[in-house]
PDBQT receptor file of N, H, CA, C and O in Angstrom, charges set to zero:
ATOM      1  N   MET A   1      -4.955  -1.212  -3.825  1.00  0.00    +0.000 N 
ATOM      2  CA  MET A   1      -4.522  -2.520  -4.380  1.00  0.00    +0.000 C 
ATOM      3  C   MET A   1      -4.358  -3.516  -3.444  1.00  0.00    +0.000 C 
ATOM      4  O   MET A   1      -3.388  -3.352  -2.703  1.00  0.00    +0.000 OA
ATOM      5  N   PRO A   2      -5.038  -4.520  -3.259  1.00  0.00    +0.000 N 
ATOM      6  CA  PRO A   2      -4.966  -5.465  -2.062  1.00  0.00    +0.000 C 
ATOM      7  C   PRO A   2      -3.703  -6.183  -2.019  1.00  0.00    +0.000 C 
ATOM      8  O   PRO A   2      -3.251  -6.410  -3.141  1.00  0.00    +0.000 OA
ATOM      9  N   LYS A   3      -2.969  -6.628  -0.998  1.00  0.00    +0.000 N 
ATOM     10  H   LYS A   3      -3.336  -6.444  -0.086  1.00  0.00    +0.000 HD
ATOM     11  CA  LYS A   3      -2.024  -7.289  -1.056  1.00  0.00    +0.000 C 
ATOM     12  C   LYS A   3      -1.482  -7.871   0.406  1.00  0.00    +0.000 C 
ATOM     13  O   LYS A   3      -2.089  -7.341   1.337  1.00  0.00    +0.000 OA
ATOM     14  N   ARG A   4      -0.734  -8.592   0.717  1.00  0.00    +0.000 N 
ATOM     15  H   ARG A   4      -0.241  -9.022  -0.040  1.00  0.00    +0.000 HD
ATOM     16  CA  ARG A   4      -0.188  -9.005   2.100  1.00  0.00    +0.000 C 
ATOM     17  C   ARG A   4       1.265  -8.891   2.373  1.00  0.00    +0.000 C 
ATOM     18  O   ARG A   4       2.184  -9.084   1.577  1.00  0.00    +0.000 OA
ATOM     19  N   ALA A   5       1.332  -8.545   3.626  1.00  0.00    +0.000 N 
ATOM     20  H   ALA A   5       0.586  -8.388   4.273  1.00  0.00    +0.000 HD
ATOM     21  CA  ALA A   5       2.824  -8.127   4.075  1.00  0.00    +0.000 C 
ATOM     22  C   ALA A   5       2.869  -8.923   5.344  1.00  0.00    +0.000 C 
ATOM     23  O   ALA A   5       1.926  -8.739   6.114  1.00  0.00    +0.000 OA
ATOM     24  N   ASN A   6       3.821  -9.796   5.707  1.00  0.00    +0.000 N 
ATOM     25  H   ASN A   6       4.587  -9.945   5.081  1.00  0.00    +0.000 HD
ATOM     26  CA  ASN A   6       3.915 -10.265   6.945  1.00  0.00    +0.000 C 
ATOM     27  C   ASN A   6       2.781 -11.202   7.511  1.00  0.00    +0.000 C 
ATOM     28  O   ASN A   6       2.479 -11.445   8.679  1.00  0.00    +0.000 OA
ATOM     29  N   ARG A   7       2.310 -11.602   6.463  1.00  0.00    +0.000 N 
ATOM     30  H   ARG A   7       2.556 -11.404   5.514  1.00  0.00    +0.000 HD
ATOM     31  CA  ARG A   7       0.889 -12.678   6.505  1.00  0.00    +0.000 C 
ATOM     32  C   ARG A   7      -0.254 -11.813   7.081  1.00  0.00    +0.000 C 
ATOM     33  O   ARG A   7      -1.146 -12.367   7.723  1.00  0.00    +0.000 OA
ATOM     34  N   GLN A   8      -0.268 -10.252   6.847  1.00  0.00    +0.000 N 
ATOM     35  H   GLN A   8       0.457  -9.801   6.325  1.00  0.00    +0.000 HD
ATOM     36  CA  GLN A   8      -1.347  -9.689   7.219  1.00  0.00    +0.000 C 
ATOM     37  C   GLN A   8      -1.614  -8.927   6.138  1.00  0.00    +0.000 C 
ATOM     38  O   GLN A   8      -0.795  -8.568   5.292  1.00  0.00    +0.000 OA
ATOM     39  N   PRO A   9      -3.275  -8.576   6.186  1.00  0.00    +0.000 N 
ATOM     40  CA  PRO A   9      -3.814  -8.055   5.057  1.00  0.00    +0.000 C 
ATOM     41  C   PRO A   9      -2.971  -6.392   4.676  1.00  0.00    +0.000 C 
ATOM     42  O   PRO A   9      -2.463  -5.833   5.647  1.00  0.00    +0.000 OA
ATOM     43  N   ALA A  10      -2.891  -5.864   3.639  1.00  0.00    +0.000 N 
ATOM     44  H   ALA A  10      -3.304  -6.318   2.850  1.00  0.00    +0.000 HD
ATOM     45  CA  ALA A  10      -2.207  -4.812   3.368  1.00  0.00    +0.000 C 
ATOM     46  C   ALA A  10      -3.046  -4.119   2.118  1.00  0.00    +0.000 C 
ATOM     47  O   ALA A  10      -3.666  -4.720   1.240  1.00  0.00    +0.000 OA
ATOM     48  N   VAL A  11      -2.906  -2.809   2.267  1.00  0.00    +0.000 N 
ATOM     49  H   VAL A  11      -2.402  -2.321   2.979  1.00  0.00    +0.000 HD
ATOM     50  CA  VAL A  11      -3.310  -1.880   0.879  1.00  0.00    +0.000 C 
ATOM     51  C   VAL A  11      -2.528  -1.188   0.504  1.00  0.00    +0.000 C 
ATOM     52  O   VAL A  11      -1.956  -0.415   1.273  1.00  0.00    +0.000 OA
ATOM     53  N   ALA A  12      -2.261  -1.245  -0.769  1.00  0.00    +0.000 N 
ATOM     54  H   ALA A  12      -2.725  -1.872  -1.393  1.00  0.00    +0.000 HD
ATOM     55  CA  ALA A  12      -1.322  -0.198  -1.400  1.00  0.00    +0.000 C 
ATOM     56  C   ALA A  12      -2.112   1.069  -2.052  1.00  0.00    +0.000 C 
ATOM     57  O   ALA A  12      -2.931   0.836  -2.941  1.00  0.00    +0.000 OA
ATOM     58  N   GLY A  13      -1.927   2.122  -1.715  1.00  0.00    +0.000 N 
ATOM     59  H   GLY A  13      -1.262   2.311  -0.992  1.00  0.00    +0.000 HD
ATOM     60  CA  GLY A  13      -2.377   3.317  -2.344  1.00  0.00    +0.000 C 
ATOM     61  C   GLY A  13      -1.520   4.029  -3.058  1.00  0.00    +0.000 C 
ATOM     62  O   GLY A  13      -0.367   4.315  -2.738  1.00  0.00    +0.000 OA
ATOM     63  N   TYR A  14      -2.329   4.439  -4.446  1.00  0.00    +0.000 N 
ATOM     64  H   TYR A  14      -3.266   4.206  -4.706  1.00  0.00    +0.000 HD
ATOM     65  CA  TYR A  14      -1.664   5.256  -5.445  1.00  0.00    +0.000 C 
ATOM     66  C   TYR A  14      -2.424   6.302  -5.678  1.00  0.00    +0.000 C 
ATOM     67  O   TYR A  14      -3.634   6.220  -5.465  1.00  0.00    +0.000 OA
ATOM     68  N   VAL A  15      -1.906   7.358  -6.111  1.00  0.00    +0.000 N 
ATOM     69  H   VAL A  15      -0.923   7.424  -6.284  1.00  0.00    +0.000 HD
ATOM     70  CA  VAL A  15      -2.550   8.675  -6.386  1.00  0.00    +0.000 C 
ATOM     71  C   VAL A  15      -2.073   9.319  -7.837  1.00  0.00    +0.000 C 
ATOM     72  O   VAL A  15      -0.866   9.463  -8.029  1.00  0.00    +0.000 OA
ATOM     73  N   ARG A  16      -2.814   9.621  -8.632  1.00  0.00    +0.000 N 
ATOM     74  H   ARG A  16      -3.795   9.504  -8.477  1.00  0.00    +0.000 HD
ATOM     75  CA  ARG A  16      -2.519  10.361 -10.066  1.00  0.00    +0.000 C 
ATOM     76  C   ARG A  16      -3.048  11.720  -9.856  1.00  0.00    +0.000 C 
ATOM     77  O   ARG A  16      -4.192  12.088  -9.586  1.00  0.00    +0.000 OA
ATOM     78  N   LEU A  17      -1.773  12.495 -10.072  1.00  0.00    +0.000 N 
ATOM     79  H   LEU A  17      -0.844  12.196 -10.291  1.00  0.00    +0.000 HD
ATOM     80  CA  LEU A  17      -1.996  14.162  -9.754  1.00  0.00    +0.000 C 
ATOM     81  C   LEU A  17      -2.486  14.938 -11.285  1.00  0.00    +0.000 C 
ATOM     82  O   LEU A  17      -1.974  14.576 -12.344  1.00  0.00    +0.000 OA
ATOM     83  N   PRO A  18      -3.447  15.943 -11.230  1.00  0.00    +0.000 N 
ATOM     84  CA  PRO A  18      -3.757  16.587 -12.376  1.00  0.00    +0.000 C 
ATOM     85  C   PRO A  18      -2.629  16.886 -13.372  1.00  0.00    +0.000 C 
ATOM     86  O   PRO A  18      -1.713  17.653 -13.075  1.00  0.00    +0.000 OA
ATOM     87  N   GLY A  19      -2.707  16.301 -14.494  1.00  0.00    +0.000 N 
ATOM     88  H   GLY A  19      -3.451  15.678 -14.736  1.00  0.00    +0.000 HD
ATOM     89  CA  GLY A  19      -1.766  16.443 -15.743  1.00  0.00    +0.000 C 
ATOM     90  C   GLY A  19      -0.727  15.255 -15.764  1.00  0.00    +0.000 C 
ATOM     91  O   GLY A  19       0.155  15.237 -16.622  1.00  0.00    +0.000 OA
ATOM     92  N   ASP A  20      -0.844  14.215 -14.766  1.00  0.00    +0.000 N 
ATOM     93  H   ASP A  20      -1.561  14.230 -14.069  1.00  0.00    +0.000 HD
ATOM     94  CA  ASP A  20       0.091  13.293 -14.769  1.00  0.00    +0.000 C 
ATOM     95  C   ASP A  20      -0.655  12.003 -15.618  1.00  0.00    +0.000 C 
ATOM     96  O   ASP A  20      -1.862  11.759 -15.639  1.00  0.00    +0.000 OA
ATOM     97  N   SER A  21       0.464  11.237 -16.326  1.00  0.00    +0.000 N 
ATOM     98  H   SER A  21       1.444  11.435 -16.310  1.00  0.00    +0.000 HD
ATOM     99  CA  SER A  21      -0.419  10.202 -16.774  1.00  0.00    +0.000 C 
ATOM    100  C   SER A  21      -0.309   8.747 -16.046  1.00  0.00    +0.000 C 
ATOM    101  O   SER A  21      -0.751   7.752 -16.622  1.00  0.00    +0.000 OA
ATOM    102  N   GLU A  22       0.211   8.672 -14.937  1.00  0.00    +0.000 N 
ATOM    103  H   GLU A  22       0.570   9.480 -14.469  1.00  0.00    +0.000 HD
ATOM    104  CA  GLU A  22       0.487   7.810 -14.238  1.00  0.00    +0.000 C 
ATOM    105  C   GLU A  22       0.040   7.790 -12.982  1.00  0.00    +0.000 C 
ATOM    106  O   GLU A  22      -0.100   8.879 -12.424  1.00  0.00    +0.000 OA
ATOM    107  N   TYR A  23      -0.311   6.457 -12.197  1.00  0.00    +0.000 N 
ATOM    108  H   TYR A  23      -0.197   5.573 -12.651  1.00  0.00    +0.000 HD
ATOM    109  CA  TYR A  23      -0.453   6.536 -10.851  1.00  0.00    +0.000 C 
ATOM    110  C   TYR A  23       0.771   6.494 -10.039  1.00  0.00    +0.000 C 
ATOM    111  O   TYR A  23       1.589   5.673 -10.454  1.00  0.00    +0.000 OA
ATOM    112  N   ARG A  24       1.044   7.011  -9.223  1.00  0.00    +0.000 N 
ATOM    113  H   ARG A  24       0.380   7.678  -8.886  1.00  0.00    +0.000 HD
ATOM    114  CA  ARG A  24       2.425   6.875  -8.276  1.00  0.00    +0.000 C 
ATOM    115  C   ARG A  24       2.045   6.839  -6.793  1.00  0.00    +0.000 C 
ATOM    116  O   ARG A  24       1.319   7.492  -6.045  1.00  0.00    +0.000 OA
ATOM    117  N   ALA A  25       3.084   5.497  -6.680  1.00  0.00    +0.000 N 
ATOM    118  H   ALA A  25       3.674   4.967  -7.289  1.00  0.00    +0.000 HD
ATOM    119  CA  ALA A  25       3.019   5.010  -4.964  1.00  0.00    +0.000 C 
ATOM    120  C   ALA A  25       2.484   6.312  -4.226  1.00  0.00    +0.000 C 
ATOM    121  O   ALA A  25       2.653   7.466  -4.620  1.00  0.00    +0.000 OA
ATOM    122  N   GLN A  26       1.752   5.877  -2.990  1.00  0.00    +0.000 N 
ATOM    123  H   GLN A  26       1.614   4.940  -2.670  1.00  0.00    +0.000 HD
ATOM    124  CA  GLN A  26       1.485   6.916  -2.084  1.00  0.00    +0.000 C 
ATOM    125  C   GLN A  26       1.865   6.371  -0.914  1.00  0.00    +0.000 C 
ATOM    126  O   GLN A  26       2.707   6.987  -0.261  1.00  0.00    +0.000 OA
ATOM    127  N   VAL A  27       1.363   5.181  -0.427  1.00  0.00    +0.000 N 
ATOM    128  H   VAL A  27       0.678   4.681  -0.958  1.00  0.00    +0.000 HD
ATOM    129  CA  VAL A  27       1.543   4.410   0.807  1.00  0.00    +0.000 C 
ATOM    130  C   VAL A  27       1.098   3.144   0.869  1.00  0.00    +0.000 C 
ATOM    131  O   VAL A  27       0.207   2.751   0.117  1.00  0.00    +0.000 OA
ATOM    132  N   LEU A  28       1.649   2.405   1.735  1.00  0.00    +0.000 N 
ATOM    133  H   LEU A  28       2.374   2.725   2.346  1.00  0.00    +0.000 HD
ATOM    134  CA  LEU A  28       1.380   0.947   1.835  1.00  0.00    +0.000 C 
ATOM    135  C   LEU A  28       0.931   0.859   3.406  1.00  0.00    +0.000 C 
ATOM    136  O   LEU A  28       1.598   1.086   4.415  1.00  0.00    +0.000 OA
ATOM    137  N   ASN A  29      -0.461   0.443   3.260  1.00  0.00    +0.000 N 
ATOM    138  H   ASN A  29      -1.004   0.258   2.441  1.00  0.00    +0.000 HD
ATOM    139  CA  ASN A  29      -0.725   0.309   4.862  1.00  0.00    +0.000 C 
ATOM    140  C   ASN A  29      -0.884  -0.959   5.278  1.00  0.00    +0.000 C 
ATOM    141  O   ASN A  29      -1.632  -1.616   4.554  1.00  0.00    +0.000 OA
ATOM    142  N   VAL A  30      -0.437  -1.509   6.186  1.00  0.00    +0.000 N 
ATOM    143  H   VAL A  30       0.170  -0.974   6.774  1.00  0.00    +0.000 HD
ATOM    144  CA  VAL A  30      -0.303  -2.791   6.760  1.00  0.00    +0.000 C 
ATOM    145  C   VAL A  30      -1.463  -3.050   7.961  1.00  0.00    +0.000 C 
ATOM    146  O   VAL A  30      -1.230  -2.482   9.028  1.00  0.00    +0.000 OA
ATOM    147  N   LEU A  31      -2.335  -3.625   7.901  1.00  0.00    +0.000 N 
ATOM    148  H   LEU A  31      -2.525  -4.086   7.035  1.00  0.00    +0.000 HD
ATOM    149  CA  LEU A  31      -3.559  -3.799   8.947  1.00  0.00    +0.000 C 
ATOM    150  C   LEU A  31      -3.240  -5.102   9.831  1.00  0.00    +0.000 C 
ATOM    151  O   LEU A  31      -2.941  -6.169   9.295  1.00  0.00    +0.000 OA
ATOM    152  N   ARG A  32      -3.325  -4.942  11.216  1.00  0.00    +0.000 N 
ATOM    153  H   ARG A  32      -3.568  -4.076  11.652  1.00  0.00    +0.000 HD
ATOM    154  CA  ARG A  32      -3.257  -5.915  12.162  1.00  0.00    +0.000 C 
ATOM    155  C   ARG A  32      -4.742  -6.076  12.475  1.00  0.00    +0.000 C 
ATOM    156  O   ARG A  32      -5.351  -5.125  12.965  1.00  0.00    +0.000 OA
ATOM    157  N   VAL A  33      -5.405  -7.329  12.195  1.00  0.00    +0.000 N 
ATOM    158  H   VAL A  33      -4.910  -8.101  11.797  1.00  0.00    +0.000 HD
ATOM    159  CA  VAL A  33      -6.635  -7.635  12.702  1.00  0.00    +0.000 C 
ATOM    160  C   VAL A  33      -6.665  -8.651  13.870  1.00  0.00    +0.000 C 
ATOM    161  O   VAL A  33      -5.967  -9.660  13.963  1.00  0.00    +0.000 OA
ATOM    162  N   GLU A  34      -7.765  -8.127  14.900  1.00  0.00    +0.000 N 
ATOM    163  H   GLU A  34      -8.332  -7.307  14.825  1.00  0.00    +0.000 HD
ATOM    164  CA  GLU A  34      -7.860  -9.019  15.859  1.00  0.00    +0.000 C 
ATOM    165  C   GLU A  34      -9.471  -9.171  15.943  1.00  0.00    +0.000 C 
ATOM    166  O   GLU A  34     -10.198  -8.208  15.699  1.00  0.00    +0.000 OA
ATOM    167  N   ASP A  35      -9.915 -10.271  16.253  1.00  0.00    +0.000 N 
ATOM    168  H   ASP A  35      -9.324 -11.054  16.451  1.00  0.00    +0.000 HD
ATOM    169  CA  ASP A  35     -11.451 -10.477  16.469  1.00  0.00    +0.000 C 
ATOM    170  C   ASP A  35     -12.144  -9.861  15.184  1.00  0.00    +0.000 C 
ATOM    171  O   ASP A  35     -13.190  -9.346  15.581  1.00  0.00    +0.000 OA
ATOM    172  N   GLU A  36     -12.039  -9.722  14.068  1.00  0.00    +0.000 N 
ATOM    173  H   GLU A  36     -11.190 -10.140  13.745  1.00  0.00    +0.000 HD
ATOM    174  CA  GLU A  36     -12.419  -9.168  13.072  1.00  0.00    +0.000 C 
ATOM    175  C   GLU A  36     -12.513  -7.584  12.887  1.00  0.00    +0.000 C 
ATOM    176  O   GLU A  36     -13.166  -6.932  12.073  1.00  0.00    +0.000 OA
ATOM    177  N   LYS A  37     -11.752  -7.224  13.784  1.00  0.00    +0.000 N 
ATOM    178  H   LYS A  37     -11.220  -7.754  14.446  1.00  0.00    +0.000 HD
ATOM    179  CA  LYS A  37     -11.849  -5.692  14.133  1.00  0.00    +0.000 C 
ATOM    180  C   LYS A  37     -10.102  -5.318  13.461  1.00  0.00    +0.000 C 
ATOM    181  O   LYS A  37      -9.251  -6.201  13.351  1.00  0.00    +0.000 OA
ATOM    182  N   ILE A  38      -9.880  -3.944  13.104  1.00  0.00    +0.000 N 
ATOM    183  H   ILE A  38     -10.571  -3.227  13.193  1.00  0.00    +0.000 HD
ATOM    184  CA  ILE A  38      -8.522  -3.479  12.647  1.00  0.00    +0.000 C 
ATOM    185  C   ILE A  38      -8.210  -2.921  14.042  1.00  0.00    +0.000 C 
ATOM    186  O   ILE A  38      -8.972  -2.269  14.757  1.00  0.00    +0.000 OA
ATOM    187  N   THR A  39      -6.902  -3.311  14.305  1.00  0.00    +0.000 N 
ATOM    188  H   THR A  39      -6.283  -3.840  13.725  1.00  0.00    +0.000 HD
ATOM    189  CA  THR A  39      -6.578  -2.933  15.739  1.00  0.00    +0.000 C 
ATOM    190  C   THR A  39      -5.318  -1.885  15.604  1.00  0.00    +0.000 C 
ATOM    191  O   THR A  39      -4.913  -1.119  16.479  1.00  0.00    +0.000 OA
ATOM    192  N   GLU A  40      -4.900  -2.026  14.510  1.00  0.00    +0.000 N 
ATOM    193  H   GLU A  40      -5.229  -2.648  13.799  1.00  0.00    +0.000 HD
ATOM    194  CA  GLU A  40      -3.328  -1.285  14.170  1.00  0.00    +0.000 C 
ATOM    195  C   GLU A  40      -3.303  -1.021  12.789  1.00  0.00    +0.000 C 
ATOM    196  O   GLU A  40      -3.608  -1.985  12.087  1.00  0.00    +0.000 OA
ATOM    197  N   ILE A  41      -2.966   0.234  12.095  1.00  0.00    +0.000 N 
ATOM    198  H   ILE A  41      -2.718   1.017  12.665  1.00  0.00    +0.000 HD
ATOM    199  CA  ILE A  41      -2.400   0.166  10.977  1.00  0.00    +0.000 C 
ATOM    200  C   ILE A  41      -1.040   0.726  10.848  1.00  0.00    +0.000 C 
ATOM    201  O   ILE A  41      -0.874   1.790  11.445  1.00  0.00    +0.000 OA
ATOM    202  N   THR A  42      -0.155   0.309  10.283  1.00  0.00    +0.000 N 
ATOM    203  H   THR A  42      -0.289  -0.556   9.799  1.00  0.00    +0.000 HD
ATOM    204  CA  THR A  42       1.151   0.659  10.185  1.00  0.00    +0.000 C 
ATOM    205  C   THR A  42       1.682   1.186   8.681  1.00  0.00    +0.000 C 
ATOM    206  O   THR A  42       1.763   0.278   7.853  1.00  0.00    +0.000 OA
ATOM    207  N   ALA A  43       1.981   2.264   8.305  1.00  0.00    +0.000 N 
ATOM    208  H   ALA A  43       1.915   3.001   8.977  1.00  0.00    +0.000 HD
ATOM    209  CA  ALA A  43       2.238   2.813   7.277  1.00  0.00    +0.000 C 
ATOM    210  C   ALA A  43       3.820   2.933   6.648  1.00  0.00    +0.000 C 
ATOM    211  O   ALA A  43       4.802   3.378   7.241  1.00  0.00    +0.000 OA
ATOM    212  N   PHE A  44       3.767   2.484   5.486  1.00  0.00    +0.000 N 
ATOM    213  H   PHE A  44       2.969   2.122   5.004  1.00  0.00    +0.000 HD
ATOM    214  CA  PHE A  44       5.190   2.325   4.893  1.00  0.00    +0.000 C 
ATOM    215  C   PHE A  44       5.301   3.263   3.795  1.00  0.00    +0.000 C 
ATOM    216  O   PHE A  44       4.279   3.332   3.112  1.00  0.00    +0.000 OA
ATOM    217  N   GLU A  45       6.259   3.999   3.442  1.00  0.00    +0.000 N 
ATOM    218  H   GLU A  45       7.089   3.943   3.996  1.00  0.00    +0.000 HD
ATOM    219  CA  GLU A  45       6.588   4.952   2.535  1.00  0.00    +0.000 C 
ATOM    220  C   GLU A  45       6.838   4.471   1.302  1.00  0.00    +0.000 C 
ATOM    221  O   GLU A  45       7.498   3.442   1.160  1.00  0.00    +0.000 OA
ATOM    222  N   PRO A  46       6.290   5.231   0.158  1.00  0.00    +0.000 N 
ATOM    223  CA  PRO A  46       6.535   4.492  -1.370  1.00  0.00    +0.000 C 
ATOM    224  C   PRO A  46       7.583   3.969  -1.597  1.00  0.00    +0.000 C 
ATOM    225  O   PRO A  46       7.424   2.853  -2.091  1.00  0.00    +0.000 OA
ATOM    226  N   HIS A  47       9.090   4.392  -1.404  1.00  0.00    +0.000 N 
ATOM    227  H   HIS A  47       9.219   5.298  -1.003  1.00  0.00    +0.000 HD
ATOM    228  CA  HIS A  47      10.234   3.830  -1.850  1.00  0.00    +0.000 C 
ATOM    229  C   HIS A  47      10.484   2.448  -1.222  1.00  0.00    +0.000 C 
ATOM    230  O   HIS A  47      11.584   1.912  -1.360  1.00  0.00    +0.000 OA
ATOM    231  N   LEU A  48       9.488   1.856  -0.535  1.00  0.00    +0.000 N 
ATOM    232  H   LEU A  48       8.594   2.291  -0.424  1.00  0.00    +0.000 HD
ATOM    233  CA  LEU A  48       9.407   0.732  -0.098  1.00  0.00    +0.000 C 
ATOM    234  C   LEU A  48       8.705  -0.495  -0.814  1.00  0.00    +0.000 C 
ATOM    235  O   LEU A  48       8.888  -1.712  -0.783  1.00  0.00    +0.000 OA
ATOM    236  N   PHE A  49       7.805   0.360  -1.483  1.00  0.00    +0.000 N 
ATOM    237  H   PHE A  49       7.655   1.349  -1.508  1.00  0.00    +0.000 HD
ATOM    238  CA  PHE A  49       7.014  -0.861  -2.485  1.00  0.00    +0.000 C 
ATOM    239  C   PHE A  49       7.632  -1.796  -2.988  1.00  0.00    +0.000 C 
ATOM    240  O   PHE A  49       7.265  -2.931  -2.686  1.00  0.00    +0.000 OA
ATOM    241  N   PRO A  50       8.681  -1.634  -3.845  1.00  0.00    +0.000 N 
ATOM    242  CA  PRO A  50       9.460  -2.690  -4.446  1.00  0.00    +0.000 C 
ATOM    243  C   PRO A  50       9.905  -4.230  -3.519  1.00  0.00    +0.000 C 
ATOM    244  O   PRO A  50       9.990  -5.386  -3.933  1.00  0.00    +0.000 OA
ATOM    245  N   ALA A  51      10.141  -3.622  -2.052  1.00  0.00    +0.000 N 
ATOM    246  H   ALA A  51      10.072  -2.683  -1.715  1.00  0.00    +0.000 HD
ATOM    247  CA  ALA A  51      10.439  -4.867  -1.029  1.00  0.00    +0.000 C 
ATOM    248  C   ALA A  51       9.089  -5.758  -1.026  1.00  0.00    +0.000 C 
ATOM    249  O   ALA A  51       9.037  -6.954  -0.739  1.00  0.00    +0.000 OA
ATOM    250  N   PHE A  52       7.986  -4.913  -1.413  1.00  0.00    +0.000 N 
ATOM    251  H   PHE A  52       8.028  -3.941  -1.646  1.00  0.00    +0.000 HD
ATOM    252  CA  PHE A  52       6.645  -5.907  -1.276  1.00  0.00    +0.000 C 
ATOM    253  C   PHE A  52       6.102  -6.386  -2.435  1.00  0.00    +0.000 C 
ATOM    254  O   PHE A  52       4.899  -6.637  -2.514  1.00  0.00    +0.000 OA
ATOM    255  N   GLY A  53       7.011  -6.570  -3.518  1.00  0.00    +0.000 N 
ATOM    256  H   GLY A  53       7.988  -6.367  -3.454  1.00  0.00    +0.000 HD
ATOM    257  CA  GLY A  53       6.562  -6.850  -5.069  1.00  0.00    +0.000 C 
ATOM    258  C   GLY A  53       5.699  -5.730  -5.631  1.00  0.00    +0.000 C 
ATOM    259  O   GLY A  53       5.042  -5.968  -6.645  1.00  0.00    +0.000 OA
ATOM    260  N   LEU A  54       5.644  -4.559  -5.075  1.00  0.00    +0.000 N 
ATOM    261  H   LEU A  54       6.177  -4.366  -4.251  1.00  0.00    +0.000 HD
ATOM    262  CA  LEU A  54       4.804  -3.763  -5.701  1.00  0.00    +0.000 C 
ATOM    263  C   LEU A  54       5.405  -2.500  -6.783  1.00  0.00    +0.000 C 
ATOM    264  O   LEU A  54       6.474  -1.944  -6.528  1.00  0.00    +0.000 OA
ATOM    265  N   PRO A  55       4.660  -2.167  -7.890  1.00  0.00    +0.000 N 
ATOM    266  CA  PRO A  55       5.445  -1.118  -8.673  1.00  0.00    +0.000 C 
ATOM    267  C   PRO A  55       5.308   0.143  -8.066  1.00  0.00    +0.000 C 
ATOM    268  O   PRO A  55       4.408   0.298  -7.241  1.00  0.00    +0.000 OA
ATOM    269  N   LEU A  56       6.163   1.183  -8.386  1.00  0.00    +0.000 N 
ATOM    270  H   LEU A  56       6.895   1.057  -9.056  1.00  0.00    +0.000 HD
ATOM    271  CA  LEU A  56       5.853   2.473  -7.950  1.00  0.00    +0.000 C 
ATOM    272  C   LEU A  56       5.460   3.479  -8.807  1.00  0.00    +0.000 C 
ATOM    273  O   LEU A  56       5.615   4.689  -8.642  1.00  0.00    +0.000 OA
ATOM    274  N   THR A  57       4.885   2.846  -9.830  1.00  0.00    +0.000 N 
ATOM    275  H   THR A  57       4.759   1.863  -9.964  1.00  0.00    +0.000 HD
ATOM    276  CA  THR A  57       3.931   3.361 -10.800  1.00  0.00    +0.000 C 
ATOM    277  C   THR A  57       2.953   2.492 -11.445  1.00  0.00    +0.000 C 
ATOM    278  O   THR A  57       3.273   1.324 -11.665  1.00  0.00    +0.000 OA
ATOM    279  N   LEU A  58       1.715   2.955 -11.798  1.00  0.00    +0.000 N 
ATOM    280  H   LEU A  58       1.455   3.904 -11.619  1.00  0.00    +0.000 HD
ATOM    281  CA  LEU A  58       0.762   2.267 -12.334  1.00  0.00    +0.000 C 
ATOM    282  C   LEU A  58       0.281   3.103 -13.544  1.00  0.00    +0.000 C 
ATOM    283  O   LEU A  58       0.102   4.316 -13.436  1.00  0.00    +0.000 OA
ATOM    284  N   SER A  59       0.064   2.397 -14.756  1.00  0.00    +0.000 N 
ATOM    285  H   SER A  59       0.209   1.412 -14.844  1.00  0.00    +0.000 HD
ATOM    286  CA  SER A  59      -0.230   3.053 -16.135  1.00  0.00    +0.000 C 
ATOM    287  C   SER A  59      -1.828   3.300 -15.910  1.00  0.00    +0.000 C 
ATOM    288  O   SER A  59      -2.502   3.826 -16.795  1.00  0.00    +0.000 OA
TER     289      SER A  59
């Protein structure tokens, strides 16, 4: 799920395990881009998703 964090592009990743009915928050990657290239990726743990306005689960 595309997102922005601290004015930088970010991607929220969710995973659905076998037998599970919902996708669960996995990682939020915030990208630092310089000269159209990704120069750094900062990963945030799932419990921080709400701070970025993201749900912990998706149906």
